[in-house]
MDTraj code that builds the backbone (N, CA, C; nanometers):
import mdtraj as md
import numpy as np

residues = "MET ASN GLU HIS LEU ASN ILE PRO VAL TYR VAL GLU ASN ASP ALA ASN ALA VAL ALA LEU ALA GLU SER ARG LEU GLY SER ALA LYS GLY SER SER SER VAL VAL CYS VAL THR VAL GLY THR GLY ILE GLY GLY GLY ILE ILE LEU ASP GLY LYS ILE TRP ARG GLY ASN ASN PHE SER ALA ALA GLU LEU GLY HIS ILE SER ILE ASP LEU GLU GLY PRO VAL CYS GLY CYS GLY ASN LYS GLY CYS ILE GLU ALA TYR CYS SER SER ARG ALA ILE LEU GLY ARG THR ARG GLU ARG LEU ALA THR GLY LEU THR SER ALA PHE GLU ALA VAL LEU ASP GLY ASP ILE GLU ARG LEU SER ILE ARG LYS LEU PHE ALA ALA LEU ARG ARG HIS ASP GLN VAL ALA GLU GLU ILE ILE ASP GLU THR SER LYS LEU LEU GLY PHE GLY LEU ALA GLY VAL VAL ASN LEU LEU ASN PRO GLU THR LEU VAL ILE GLY GLY GLY VAL ALA ASP GLY GLY GLY GLY PHE VAL ASP LYS VAL ALA ALA GLU ILE ARG LYS LEU ALA PHE ALA SER ALA VAL GLU HIS LEU LYS ILE VAL ARG ALA THR LEU GLY ASN ASP ALA GLY PHE ILE GLY ALA GLY LEU LEU GLY ASP ASN PRO ALA".split()
xyz = np.array([
    [1.6151, 0.2074, 3.7117],
    [1.6869, 0.3580, 3.7327],
    [1.5690, 0.4407, 3.8521],
    [1.4769, 0.3782, 3.8935],
    [1.4283, 0.4357, 4.0147],
    [1.5002, 0.4295, 4.1244],
    [1.5600, 0.3377, 4.1463],
    [1.6121, 0.3232, 4.2664],
    [1.7615, 0.3905, 4.2767],
    [1.8121, 0.4283, 4.1213],
    [1.9616, 0.4583, 4.0860],
    [1.9211, 0.6207, 4.1254],
    [1.7885, 0.7195, 4.0901],
    [1.7905, 0.8222, 4.0774],
    [1.6857, 0.8736, 4.1976],
    [1.6654, 0.7765, 4.2345],
    [1.5084, 0.7641, 4.3814],
    [1.4091, 0.8692, 4.3350],
    [1.3801, 0.8848, 4.2338],
    [1.2793, 0.9477, 4.1905],
    [1.1641, 0.8585, 4.0980],
    [1.0318, 0.8566, 4.0952],
    [0.9146, 0.8040, 3.9880],
    [0.9806, 0.7955, 3.8963],
    [0.9699, 0.6619, 3.8309],
    [1.0077, 0.6220, 3.6569],
    [0.9046, 0.5744, 3.6148],
    [0.8607, 0.6410, 3.4955],
    [0.7407, 0.5664, 3.4290],
    [0.7699, 0.5317, 3.2951],
    [0.7445, 0.4497, 3.2485],
    [0.7725, 0.3884, 3.1152],
    [0.6269, 0.3547, 3.0053],
    [0.6325, 0.4585, 2.8634],
    [0.5187, 0.4512, 2.8248],
    [0.5362, 0.4682, 2.6807],
    [0.4362, 0.3659, 2.6197],
    [0.4400, 0.3608, 2.4658],
    [0.4211, 0.5329, 2.3882],
    [0.5180, 0.5566, 2.2692],
    [0.5750, 0.6744, 2.2133],
    [0.4320, 0.7225, 2.1835],
    [0.3053, 0.6506, 2.1197],
    [0.1918, 0.7172, 2.0884],
    [0.1114, 0.7399, 2.1634],
    [0.0991, 0.6573, 2.2821],
    [0.0046, 0.6970, 2.4023],
    [0.0745, 0.8805, 2.4560],
    [0.2228, 0.8741, 2.4669],
    [0.2503, 1.0049, 2.5374],
    [0.2332, 1.1151, 2.4002],
    [0.2136, 1.1034, 2.3165],
    [0.1577, 1.1859, 2.2311],
    [0.0161, 1.2226, 2.2036],
    [-0.0664, 1.1156, 2.2497],
    [-0.1657, 1.1409, 2.2641],
    [-0.2030, 1.2187, 2.4054],
    [-0.1395, 1.2032, 2.5034],
    [-0.1852, 1.2518, 2.6127],
    [-0.1127, 1.3887, 2.6453],
    [-0.0006, 1.4458, 2.5283],
    [0.0529, 1.5593, 2.5017],
    [-0.0338, 1.6054, 2.4094],
    [-0.1178, 1.5965, 2.2891],
    [-0.1959, 1.6503, 2.2270],
    [-0.3493, 1.6962, 2.3011],
    [-0.3910, 1.5729, 2.4038],
    [-0.5465, 1.6217, 2.4814],
    [-0.5029, 1.7105, 2.5819],
    [-0.4033, 1.7388, 2.6398],
    [-0.3991, 1.8689, 2.7392],
    [-0.3212, 2.0146, 2.7057],
    [-0.1880, 1.9793, 2.6128],
    [-0.1294, 2.1483, 2.5444],
    [-0.1718, 2.1320, 2.3983],
    [-0.1932, 2.0352, 2.3511],
    [-0.2174, 2.1050, 2.1882],
    [-0.3268, 2.0919, 2.1502],
    [-0.3581, 2.0125, 2.0019],
    [-0.4548, 2.0538, 1.9636],
    [-0.6120, 2.0110, 2.0040],
    [-0.6140, 1.9054, 2.0713],
    [-0.7225, 1.8551, 2.1211],
    [-0.7352, 1.8934, 2.3114],
    [-0.6778, 1.9825, 2.3218],
    [-0.6747, 2.0533, 2.4675],
    [-0.8439, 2.0817, 2.5052],
    [-0.8356, 2.0663, 2.6215],
    [-0.9818, 2.0387, 2.6716],
    [-1.0628, 1.9312, 2.6252],
    [-1.0475, 1.8571, 2.5518],
    [-1.1389, 1.7734, 2.4892],
    [-1.1178, 1.6378, 2.6356],
    [-1.1716, 1.5607, 2.6730],
    [-1.2273, 1.4358, 2.7581],
    [-1.1650, 1.3158, 2.6917],
    [-1.2330, 1.3254, 2.5475],
    [-1.2059, 1.1493, 2.4894],
    [-1.1238, 1.1960, 2.3340],
    [-1.0450, 1.1551, 2.2851],
    [-0.9617, 1.1831, 2.2210],
    [-0.8742, 1.0564, 2.1885],
    [-0.8665, 1.0255, 2.0300],
    [-0.7920, 0.9623, 1.9387],
    [-0.7150, 1.0217, 1.8538],
    [-0.5868, 1.0033, 1.8481],
    [-0.4814, 1.0091, 1.7959],
    [-0.3884, 0.9209, 1.7484],
    [-0.3872, 0.9410, 1.5829],
    [-0.2952, 0.8833, 1.5050],
    [-0.2124, 0.9405, 1.4331],
    [-0.0577, 0.9154, 1.4499],
    [0.0644, 0.9523, 1.4007],
    [0.0835, 0.8270, 1.2585],
    [0.0981, 0.9253, 1.1399],
    [0.1284, 0.8954, 0.9914],
    [0.2489, 0.9161, 0.9996],
    [0.3534, 0.8164, 1.0221],
    [0.5154, 0.8219, 0.9671],
    [0.5356, 0.6771, 0.9330],
    [0.6425, 0.6812, 0.9972],
    [0.7127, 0.5539, 0.9578],
    [0.6304, 0.4220, 0.9532],
    [0.5555, 0.4056, 1.0310],
    [0.4112, 0.3306, 1.0986],
    [0.2957, 0.4466, 1.1394],
    [0.2382, 0.3297, 1.1792],
    [0.1032, 0.4027, 1.2214],
    [0.0758, 0.3685, 1.3587],
    [0.0722, 0.4765, 1.4360],
    [0.0789, 0.5033, 1.5890],
    [-0.0444, 0.5465, 1.6222],
    [-0.0739, 0.5028, 1.7322],
    [-0.1985, 0.5637, 1.7947],
    [-0.2658, 0.5269, 1.9352],
    [-0.3254, 0.6573, 1.9857],
    [-0.2955, 0.6640, 2.0876],
    [-0.4591, 0.7094, 2.1546],
    [-0.5329, 0.6754, 2.2180],
    [-0.6379, 0.6778, 2.2825],
    [-0.6730, 0.7540, 2.4358],
    [-0.7503, 0.8378, 2.4357],
    [-0.7401, 0.9197, 2.5603],
    [-0.8707, 0.9208, 2.6146],
    [-0.9792, 0.8335, 2.7204],
    [-1.0720, 0.8936, 2.7496],
    [-1.1141, 0.8901, 2.9270],
    [-1.1738, 0.9990, 2.8881],
    [-1.1659, 1.0772, 3.0542],
    [-1.0570, 1.1221, 3.1114],
    [-0.9870, 1.2101, 2.9907],
    [-0.8963, 1.2375, 3.0388],
    [-0.7395, 1.1730, 3.0512],
    [-0.7810, 1.0418, 3.0239],
    [-0.6784, 0.9599, 3.0917],
    [-0.6380, 0.8387, 2.9704],
    [-0.4668, 0.8450, 2.9870],
    [-0.4572, 0.6958, 2.8657],
    [-0.5270, 0.5564, 2.8561],
    [-0.6275, 0.5327, 2.7530],
    [-0.6801, 0.4111, 2.7820],
    [-0.5477, 0.3404, 2.7639],
    [-0.5203, 0.2312, 2.8396],
    [-0.3716, 0.0920, 2.7465],
    [-0.4450, -0.0106, 2.7602],
    [-0.5882, -0.0503, 2.8029],
    [-0.5960, -0.1770, 2.7562],
    [-0.5797, -0.2380, 2.8804],
    [-0.6416, -0.4248, 2.8353],
    [-0.6280, -0.4809, 2.9464],
    [-0.4901, -0.5426, 2.9827],
    [-0.3901, -0.5417, 2.8534],
    [-0.2621, -0.5670, 2.8899],
    [-0.1491, -0.4979, 2.8048],
    [-0.2279, -0.3467, 2.8196],
    [-0.1169, -0.2490, 2.7764],
    [-0.0574, -0.2764, 2.6011],
    [-0.2287, -0.3247, 2.5343],
    [-0.1679, -0.3077, 2.4202],
    [-0.3063, -0.2602, 2.3219],
    [-0.3719, -0.1178, 2.4351],
    [-0.4773, -0.1110, 2.3570],
    [-0.3873, 0.0299, 2.2346],
    [-0.4797, 0.0523, 2.1260],
    [-0.4532, 0.1612, 2.0459],
    [-0.3918, 0.1124, 1.9317],
    [-0.3601, 0.0167, 1.9064],
    [-0.2938, -0.0198, 1.7776],
    [-0.3705, -0.0142, 1.6473],
    [-0.3538, 0.0967, 1.6249],
    [-0.4645, 0.1840, 1.5430],
    [-0.4303, 0.1373, 1.3748],
    [-0.2637, 0.1152, 1.3673],
    [-0.2216, 0.1150, 1.2361],
    [-0.2256, -0.0284, 1.2012],
    [-0.2817, -0.1517, 1.2941],
    [-0.3033, -0.3034, 1.2588],
    [-0.4759, -0.3609, 1.2760],
    [-0.5182, -0.2203, 1.2160],
    [-0.7127, -0.2747, 1.1808],
    [-0.6640, -0.2896, 1.0348],
    [-0.7112, -0.4280, 1.0186],
    [-0.6814, -0.4949, 0.8613],
    [-0.7844, -0.4260, 0.7693],
    [-0.7809, -0.3254, 0.6764],
    [-0.9300, -0.3076, 0.5980],
    [-0.8984, -0.3631, 0.4281],
    [-0.8166, -0.4325, 0.4100],
    [-0.8325, -0.5893, 0.3303],
    [-0.7692, -0.7058, 0.3360],
    [-0.8684, -0.7925, 0.3247],
    [-0.8008, -0.9324, 0.3758],
    [-0.7233, -0.9820, 0.3135],
    [-0.6861, -0.9111, 0.1719],
    [-0.6532, -0.9869, 0.0294],
    [-0.5012, -0.8648, 0.0103],
    [-0.4816, -0.7857, 0.1009],
    [-0.3974, -0.7078, 0.1129],
    [-0.2635, -0.7415, 0.1210],
    [-0.1817, -0.6444, 0.0923],
    [-0.0505, -0.6730, 0.1502],
    [0.0177, -0.6958, 0.2740],
    [0.1101, -0.7858, 0.2729],
    [0.1487, -0.8303, 0.4280],
    [0.2362, -0.7245, 0.4691],
    [0.1622, -0.7018, 0.6287],
    [0.2342, -0.5877, 0.6806],
    [0.3249, -0.6444, 0.7777],
    [0.3991, -0.5736, 0.8225],
    [0.4936, -0.6003, 0.9155],
    [0.5066, -0.6695, 1.0704],
    [0.3516, -0.6680, 1.0859],
    [0.2894, -0.7722, 1.1827],
    [0.3022, -0.9085, 1.1225],
    [0.2784, -0.9190, 1.0260],
    [0.2501, -1.0859, 0.9981],
    [0.0976, -1.0738, 0.9231],
    [0.0238, -0.9851, 0.9522],
    [-0.1085, -0.9894, 0.9014],
    [-0.1233, -0.9415, 0.7608],
    [-0.2647, -0.9591, 0.6960],
    [-0.2643, -0.8673, 0.5330],
    [-0.3819, -0.7343, 0.5914],
    [-0.3085, -0.6551, 0.4782],
    [-0.3836, -0.4964, 0.4561],
    [-0.3779, -0.4642, 0.5737],
    [-0.3586, -0.4581, 0.6523],
    [-0.3134, -0.3681, 0.7582],
    [-0.3482, -0.1751, 0.7400],
    [-0.4238, -0.1071, 0.8442],
    [-0.3745, 0.0793, 0.7842],
    [-0.2006, 0.0740, 0.7569],
    [-0.1314, 0.0497, 0.8307],
    [-0.0022, 0.0218, 0.8022],
    [0.0453, 0.0011, 0.6555],
    [0.0463, -0.1214, 0.6248],
    [0.0258, -0.1412, 0.5283],
    [0.0671, -0.0646, 0.4032],
    [-0.0437, 0.0308, 0.4233],
    [-0.1213, 0.1436, 0.3274],
    [-0.0623, 0.2370, 0.3255],
    [-0.0368, 0.2949, 0.4213],
    [-0.0526, 0.4267, 0.4825],
    [0.0647, 0.5001, 0.5612],
    [0.1459, 0.4002, 0.5873],
    [0.2827, 0.4391, 0.6781],
    [0.3771, 0.5176, 0.5287],
    [0.4935, 0.5701, 0.5778],
    [0.5625, 0.6376, 0.4873],
    [0.6317, 0.5733, 0.4003],
    [0.6735, 0.4679, 0.4627],
    [0.6924, 0.3058, 0.3574],
    [0.6041, 0.2875, 0.2545],
    [0.4774, 0.2684, 0.3108],
    [0.4020, 0.1992, 0.1946],
    [0.3965, 0.3267, 0.0685],
    [0.3472, 0.4456, 0.1196],
    [0.3533, 0.5424, 0.0407],
    [0.4692, 0.5503, -0.0523],
    [0.5726, 0.5679, -0.0461],
    [0.6882, 0.5672, -0.0776],
    [0.6809, 0.4729, -0.1679],
    [0.6416, 0.3463, -0.1332],
    [0.6538, 0.2629, -0.2204],
    [0.5759, 0.2326, -0.3618],
    [0.4305, 0.2727, -0.3252],
    [0.3474, 0.2645, -0.4384],
    [0.4008, 0.4201, -0.5088],
    [0.4464, 0.5099, -0.4559],
    [0.5144, 0.6058, -0.5743],
    [0.5985, 0.5245, -0.6613],
    [0.7128, 0.4571, -0.6062],
    [0.7973, 0.4275, -0.6633],
    [0.7266, 0.3297, -0.7990],
    [0.6557, 0.2510, -0.7547],
    [0.5858, 0.1492, -0.8480],
    [0.5376, 0.2647, -0.9424],
    [0.4674, 0.3591, -0.9380],
    [0.3883, 0.4474, -1.0133],
    [0.4894, 0.5226, -1.0785],
    [0.6160, 0.5115, -1.0832],
    [0.6900, 0.6160, -1.1384],
    [0.8206, 0.5256, -1.2065],
    [0.7775, 0.3631, -1.1762],
    [0.8798, 0.2776, -1.2600],
    [0.9151, 0.2933, -1.4063],
    [0.8021, 0.3861, -1.4735],
    [0.8176, 0.3657, -1.5875],
    [0.9211, 0.5353, -1.6353],
    [0.9249, 0.6062, -1.5385],
    [0.9916, 0.7644, -1.5678],
    [0.9430, 0.8298, -1.4843],
    [1.0229, 0.9332, -1.4560],
    [0.9731, 1.0433, -1.3541],
    [0.8943, 1.1335, -1.4393],
    [0.7947, 1.1872, -1.3700],
    [0.7077, 1.2954, -1.4433],
    [0.7889, 1.4279, -1.4228],
    [0.7496, 1.5276, -1.5205],
    [0.8372, 1.6575, -1.4520],
    [0.8288, 1.7061, -1.3707],
    [0.7137, 1.6884, -1.2912],
    [0.7617, 1.7449, -1.1362],
    [0.8593, 1.7004, -1.0638],
    [0.8479, 1.5036, -1.0583],
    [0.9657, 1.4627, -0.9654],
    [1.0906, 1.4465, -1.0639],
    [1.0830, 1.4776, -1.1375],
    [1.2291, 1.5172, -1.2031],
    [1.2935, 1.6088, -1.1790],
    [1.2055, 1.7352, -1.1780],
    [1.2492, 1.8635, -1.0470],
    [1.2996, 1.8392, -0.9419],
    [1.1960, 1.7703, -0.8422],
    [1.2013, 1.7672, -0.7022],
    [1.3564, 1.7175, -0.6692],
    [1.3545, 1.5600, -0.7464],
    [1.4691, 1.4588, -0.7295],
    [1.6030, 1.4775, -0.8013],
    [1.5506, 1.5808, -0.8914],
    [1.7230, 1.5647, -0.9547],
    [1.7280, 1.5163, -1.0548],
    [1.6056, 1.4196, -1.0559],
    [1.6428, 1.3013, -1.2092],
    [1.6655, 1.1771, -1.1415],
    [1.6805, 1.1832, -0.9788],
    [1.7236, 1.0601, -0.9104],
    [1.6036, 1.0027, -0.7874],
    [1.5178, 0.9104, -0.8418],
    [1.4242, 0.8525, -0.7841],
    [1.4805, 0.7798, -0.6527],
    [1.6054, 0.7479, -0.6179],
    [1.6753, 0.7269, -0.4698],
    [1.6456, 0.8335, -0.3801],
    [1.6458, 0.9591, -0.4114],
    [1.6152, 1.0480, -0.3867],
    [1.4640, 1.1220, -0.2970],
    [1.3945, 1.0103, -0.3123],
    [1.2555, 1.0104, -0.3041],
    [1.2639, 0.9966, -0.1595],
    [1.1505, 1.0995, -0.0703],
    [1.1145, 1.0824, 0.0253],
    [0.9550, 1.1272, 0.0381],
    [0.9002, 1.1491, 0.1321],
    [0.7838, 1.2194, 0.1691],
    [0.7644, 1.3417, 0.1546],
    [0.8969, 1.4321, 0.1684],
    [0.8923, 1.5412, 0.1590],
    [0.8733, 1.6197, 0.0048],
    [0.9318, 1.4974, -0.0352],
    [0.9966, 1.5437, -0.1808],
    [0.8882, 1.5125, -0.2333],
    [0.7968, 1.4039, -0.2178],
    [0.6400, 1.3561, -0.2606],
    [0.5706, 1.5322, -0.2505],
    [0.5485, 1.5781, -0.1360],
    [0.4659, 1.6634, -0.1288],
    [0.5191, 1.7705, -0.1698],
    [0.6329, 1.8011, -0.2171],
    [0.7092, 1.8916, -0.2883],
    [0.6426, 1.8597, -0.4586],
    [0.6271, 1.7673, -0.5305],
    [0.5435, 1.7505, -0.6412],
    [0.4070, 1.7778, -0.6497],
    [0.3573, 1.7401, -0.4937],
    [0.2117, 1.7764, -0.5182],
    [0.2018, 1.9056, -0.5366],
    [0.2780, 1.9767, -0.4665],
    [0.2314, 2.1688, -0.4653],
    [0.2962, 2.1898, -0.6359],
    [0.3507, 2.0854, -0.7095],
    [0.3752, 2.1290, -0.9037],
    [0.2607, 2.0687, -0.9282],
    [0.1817, 2.0286, -0.8592],
    [0.0114, 1.9679, -0.9207],
    [0.0600, 1.8634, -1.0002],
    [0.1687, 1.7635, -0.9315],
    [0.1627, 1.6263, -0.9881],
    [0.0537, 1.5384, -1.0167],
    [0.0278, 1.4868, -1.1403],
    [-0.0830, 1.3688, -1.0846],
    [-0.0570, 1.2976, -1.0554],
    [0.0405, 1.2146, -1.0526],
    [0.0831, 1.0970, -0.9611],
    [0.0883, 1.1359, -0.8165],
    [0.1373, 1.2512, -0.7743],
    [0.1654, 1.3030, -0.6528],
    [0.0184, 1.2804, -0.5767],
    [-0.0581, 1.3598, -0.6913],
    [-0.2354, 1.3742, -0.6257],
    [-0.2924, 1.2419, -0.5986],
    [-0.2662, 1.1966, -0.6989],
    [-0.3444, 0.9816, -0.6788],
    [-0.2977, 0.9448, -0.5469],
    [-0.1691, 0.9775, -0.5427],
    [-0.0949, 0.8849, -0.4380],
    [-0.1478, 0.9346, -0.3145],
    [-0.1799, 1.1045, -0.2665],
    [-0.2392, 1.1292, -0.1486],
    [-0.3849, 1.1034, -0.1059],
    [-0.4320, 1.1010, -0.2587],
    [-0.5905, 1.0919, -0.2641],
    [-0.6027, 0.9526, -0.2000],
    [-0.5194, 0.8466, -0.2473],
    [-0.5357, 0.7197, -0.2328],
    [-0.5606, 0.7077, -0.0927],
    [-0.3899, 0.7548, -0.0106],
    [-0.3868, 0.7371, 0.1077],
    [-0.4780, 0.7565, 0.2026],
    [-0.4989, 0.8904, 0.1714],
    [-0.6591, 0.9682, 0.2810],
    [-0.7465, 0.9170, 0.2310],
    [-0.8072, 0.8656, 0.1496],
    [-0.9145, 0.7719, 0.1134],
    [-0.9203, 0.6417, 0.2374],
    [-0.7863, 0.5377, 0.2025],
    [-0.7782, 0.4077, 0.2726],
    [-0.7557, 0.4295, 0.4231],
    [-0.6856, 0.5542, 0.4992],
    [-0.6701, 0.6251, 0.6166],
    [-0.8077, 0.6055, 0.6657],
    [-0.8918, 0.7278, 0.6179],
    [-1.0103, 0.7570, 0.6492],
    [-1.1160, 0.6605, 0.6460],
    [-1.1445, 0.5639, 0.5977],
    [-1.1838, 0.4469, 0.5913],
    [-1.1473, 0.3347, 0.7414],
    [-1.0571, 0.3586, 0.7277],
    [-1.0301, 0.2578, 0.8396],
    [-1.0623, 0.3619, 0.9628],
    [-1.0179, 0.4742, 0.9624],
    [-1.0270, 0.5477, 1.1130],
    [-1.2028, 0.5679, 1.1457],
    [-1.2805, 0.5617, 1.0007],
    [-1.4347, 0.5985, 1.0212],
    [-1.4743, 0.4494, 1.1095],
    [-1.4389, 0.3697, 1.1011],
    [-1.4506, 0.2892, 1.2181],
    [-1.4457, 0.2543, 1.3527],
    [-1.2963, 0.3301, 1.3507],
    [-1.2533, 0.3470, 1.4733],
    [-1.3642, 0.4912, 1.5212],
    [-1.3863, 0.5804, 1.4778],
    [-1.4515, 0.6594, 1.5156],
    [-1.6371, 0.5947, 1.5699],
    [-1.6774, 0.5291, 1.4735],
    [-1.7984, 0.4451, 1.5345],
    [-1.7665, 0.3811, 1.6206],
    [-1.6511, 0.3041, 1.6472],
    [-1.6672, 0.2566, 1.7943],
    [-1.6505, 0.3292, 1.9232],
    [-1.5827, 0.4599, 1.9281],
    [-1.5528, 0.4970, 2.0287],
    [-1.6197, 0.6304, 2.0443],
    [-1.6514, 0.7087, 1.9117],
    [-1.7178, 0.8304, 1.9294],
    [-1.6655, 0.9128, 1.9849],
    [-1.5477, 0.9732, 1.9798],
    [-1.4349, 1.0744, 2.0486],
    [-1.4837, 1.2011, 2.0225],
    [-1.4598, 1.3056, 2.1300],
    [-1.4460, 1.4573, 2.0760],
    [-1.3905, 1.4743, 2.0007],
    [-1.2734, 1.4242, 1.9790],
    [-1.1443, 1.4953, 1.8964],
    [-1.0626, 1.3821, 1.8418],
    [-1.0420, 1.3717, 1.7449],
    [-0.9180, 1.3164, 1.6639],
    [-0.8475, 1.3529, 1.6071],
    [-0.6889, 1.3416, 1.6515],
    [-0.5961, 1.4250, 1.5848],
    [-0.5321, 1.3551, 1.4926],
    [-0.4969, 1.4071, 1.3990],
    [-0.4020, 1.3409, 1.2941],
    [-0.2379, 1.4216, 1.3182],
    [-0.1513, 1.3472, 1.3016],
    [0.0116, 1.4022, 1.3210],
    [0.0658, 1.2888, 1.2552],
    [0.2166, 1.3179, 1.2513],
    [0.2921, 1.2910, 1.1967],
    [0.3813, 1.3190, 1.0606],
    [0.4794, 1.2633, 1.0212],
    [0.5887, 1.3236, 0.9022],
    [0.4613, 1.3195, 0.7897],
    [0.3772, 1.2792, 0.7578],
    [0.3038, 1.2437, 0.6146],
    [0.1929, 1.3756, 0.6639],
    [0.1384, 1.3685, 0.7851],
    [0.0114, 1.4659, 0.7872],
    [0.0990, 1.6302, 0.8253],
    [0.2027, 1.6050, 0.8395],
    [0.2994, 1.7554, 0.7926],
    [0.3114, 1.7858, 0.6841],
    [0.2824, 1.7248, 0.5814],
    [0.3284, 1.7719, 0.4852],
    [0.2136, 1.8778, 0.4292],
    [0.1699, 1.8522, 0.4708],
    [0.0634, 1.8932, 0.3742],
    [-0.0774, 1.8959, 0.3116],
    [-0.0717, 1.9408, 0.1814],
    [-0.1314, 1.9694, 0.0813],
    [-0.2674, 1.8979, 0.0801],
    [-0.3419, 1.9254, 0.1960],
    [-0.4763, 1.9034, 0.2541],
    [-0.4794, 1.7779, 0.2853],
    [-0.3857, 1.7470, 0.3255],
    [-0.4146, 1.5599, 0.3634],
    [-0.5028, 1.5238, 0.4850],
    [-0.5091, 1.6228, 0.5645],
    [-0.5513, 1.6062, 0.6908],
    [-0.7052, 1.6165, 0.6802],
    [-0.7639, 1.7040, 0.6090],
    [-0.8715, 1.7630, 0.5315],
    [-0.9221, 1.6282, 0.4340],
    [-0.8685, 1.6341, 0.3726],
    [-0.9134, 1.4758, 0.3061],
    [-0.9408, 1.3527, 0.3594],
    [-0.8829, 1.3577, 0.4631],
    [-0.8720, 1.1963, 0.5514],
    [-1.0324, 1.2609, 0.6148],
    [-1.0265, 1.3827, 0.6375],
    [-1.1636, 1.4198, 0.7828],
    [-1.2526, 1.3979, 0.6859],
    [-1.2816, 1.4272, 0.5400],
    [-1.3584, 1.4134, 0.4449],
    [-1.4190, 1.3044, 0.4406],
    [-1.2992, 1.1859, 0.4613],
    [-1.3234, 1.0461, 0.4096],
    [-1.4125, 1.0009, 0.5163],
    [-1.3770, 1.0204, 0.6736],
    [-1.4562, 1.0096, 0.7859],
    [-1.5899, 1.0850, 0.7811],
    [-1.6197, 1.1613, 0.7457],
    [-1.7380, 1.2178, 0.7675],
    [-1.8295, 1.1383, 0.6879],
    [-1.7885, 1.1019, 0.5725],
    [-1.8592, 1.0332, 0.4910],
    [-1.8983, 0.8846, 0.5338],
    [-1.7991, 0.8148, 0.5922],
    [-1.8513, 0.7038, 0.6008],
    [-1.8946, 0.6587, 0.7257],
    [-1.8709, 0.7358, 0.8272],
    [-1.9193, 0.7117, 0.9569],
    [-2.0250, 0.7697, 1.0054],
    [-2.0977, 0.7087, 1.1150],
    [-2.2459, 0.6982, 1.1409],
    [-2.2568, 0.8881, 1.1359],
    [-2.3733, 0.9440, 1.1371],
    [-2.3776, 1.0754, 1.1064],
    [-2.3833, 1.1141, 1.2624],
    [-2.4331, 1.0235, 1.3356],
    [-2.4371, 1.0666, 1.4823],
    [-2.3094, 1.0473, 1.5526],
    [-2.2050, 1.0383, 1.4940],
    [-2.0531, 0.9643, 1.5527],
    [-1.9419, 1.1132, 1.5177],
    [-1.9957, 1.1467, 1.3972],
    [-1.9158, 1.2995, 1.3528],
    [-1.9741, 1.3927, 1.3921],
    [-2.1160, 1.4112, 1.4065],
    [-2.2228, 1.5611, 1.4251],
    [-2.1082, 1.6457, 1.5215],
    [-2.0627, 1.6099, 1.6168],
    [-1.9799, 1.7159, 1.7129],
    [-1.8080, 1.6756, 1.6919],
    [-1.8042, 1.5908, 1.6045],
    [-1.6393, 1.5517, 1.5852],
    [-1.5587, 1.6556, 1.5631],
    [-1.4405, 1.6777, 1.6240],
    [-1.3340, 1.8044, 1.5833],
    [-1.2268, 1.6822, 1.5452],
    [-1.1853, 1.6712, 1.3854],
    [-1.0761, 1.6332, 1.3107],
    [-0.9869, 1.7225, 1.2981],
    [-0.8646, 1.7552, 1.3795],
    [-0.7643, 1.8504, 1.3771],
    [-0.6106, 1.7824, 1.3412],
    [-0.5434, 1.8784, 1.3050],
    [-0.4102, 1.8685, 1.2748],
    [-0.3037, 1.8697, 1.4447],
    [-0.2218, 1.7737, 1.4546],
    [-0.1445, 1.7557, 1.5650],
    [-0.0267, 1.9000, 1.5891],
    [-0.0569, 1.9591, 1.6765],
    [0.0185, 2.0642, 1.6763],
    [0.1387, 2.0890, 1.7144],
    [0.1880, 2.0091, 1.8103],
    [0.2815, 1.9780, 1.9169],
    [0.4434, 1.9039, 1.8329],
    [0.3972, 1.9147, 1.7186],
    [0.5383, 1.8118, 1.6259],
    [0.6181, 1.7457, 1.6739],
    [0.7221, 1.7216, 1.6888],
    [0.8267, 1.6341, 1.7522],
    [0.8314, 1.6194, 1.8787],
    [0.8203, 1.7399, 1.9268],
    [0.8309, 1.7232, 2.0900],
    [0.6761, 1.7092, 2.1523],
    [0.6029, 1.6117, 2.1387],
    [0.4957, 1.6125, 2.1798],
    [0.5101, 1.4680, 2.2901],
    [0.5831, 1.3582, 2.2032],
    [0.6238, 1.2319, 2.2880],
    [0.7155, 1.2912, 2.4292],
    [0.7844, 1.4013, 2.3746],
    [0.8613, 1.4364, 2.5039],
    [0.7861, 1.4964, 2.5868],
    [0.7130, 1.5947, 2.5337],
    [0.6042, 1.6994, 2.6512],
    [0.5212, 1.5788, 2.7004],
    [0.4370, 1.4720, 2.6959],
    [0.3570, 1.3614, 2.7170],
    [0.4227, 1.2929, 2.8575],
    [0.5569, 1.2450, 2.7888],
    [0.6220, 1.1852, 2.8758],
    [0.6596, 1.2678, 2.9884],
    [0.6322, 1.3847, 2.9710],
    [0.6792, 1.4625, 3.0761],
    [0.5542, 1.4618, 3.1915],
    [0.4403, 1.4720, 3.1195],
    [0.2974, 1.4686, 3.1756],
    [0.2580, 1.3238, 3.2799],
    [0.3489, 1.2588, 3.2353],
    [0.3400, 1.1250, 3.3088],
    [0.2932, 1.0708, 3.4177],
    [0.3693, 1.2239, 3.5284],
    [0.3356, 1.1906, 3.6295],
    [0.2043, 1.1872, 3.6892],
    [0.0949, 1.2401, 3.6578],
    [-0.0599, 1.2693, 3.7247],
    [-0.1097, 1.1466, 3.5871],
    [-0.0503, 1.0626, 3.5201],
    [-0.1287, 0.9906, 3.4493],
    [-0.0617, 0.8298, 3.4412],
    [-0.0020, 0.7927, 3.5058],
    [0.0894, 0.6678, 3.5547],
    [0.0020, 0.5418, 3.5237],
    [0.0601, 0.4512, 3.4787],
    [-0.0421, 0.3169, 3.4627],
    [-0.0796, 0.2450, 3.5734],
])
top = md.Topology()
chain = top.add_chain()
for i, resn in enumerate(residues, 1):
    res = top.add_residue(resn, chain, resSeq=i)
    for name in ("N", "CA", "C"):
        top.add_atom(name, md.element.get_by_symbol(name[0]), res)
traj = md.Trajectory(xyz[None], top)
């Protein structure tokens, strides 16, 4: 593409691009050290140190979704057991929700799903949560605790200025980001969270594109 277009071409991991965008123009603007985690179909991560993407020795840094939080947990897509992604991705969340509803839909889920469990999605889960459904509340509370447990270790390791949480699950609302933040503050070192800002991503689905546009001054 470089030869064909005669302009510089950069290739980057999508979560790294999101982290760069949020650190420059989004919810972490002005922070020099940022950890960004995206909670969606998978769990993505990006790390910004001294204003630049931290890619690691072999460009595989920030695989936050593949930190194991339970050696006896479910098998993750990566082959290991108990990864954050195996518990907190939208696929995992919906899987646990289906298990809880296997014996029958609650009244809230009956309403939001029109009686059809096959219509279940993260959006429908949060719709049930807004109706104060007990199953939905249990699932979101459980997920936020598990994610907070994993991210507390990341905060202890890197002591970032800002932690950004984005993705479809974070966008669902329901106090999810606040619940994760509370768990992190409970489990991480007091010194690591004393000045830590934990915020929800603000650039939405455009973040990756914006970050890609910013790569010209942050290439590998």
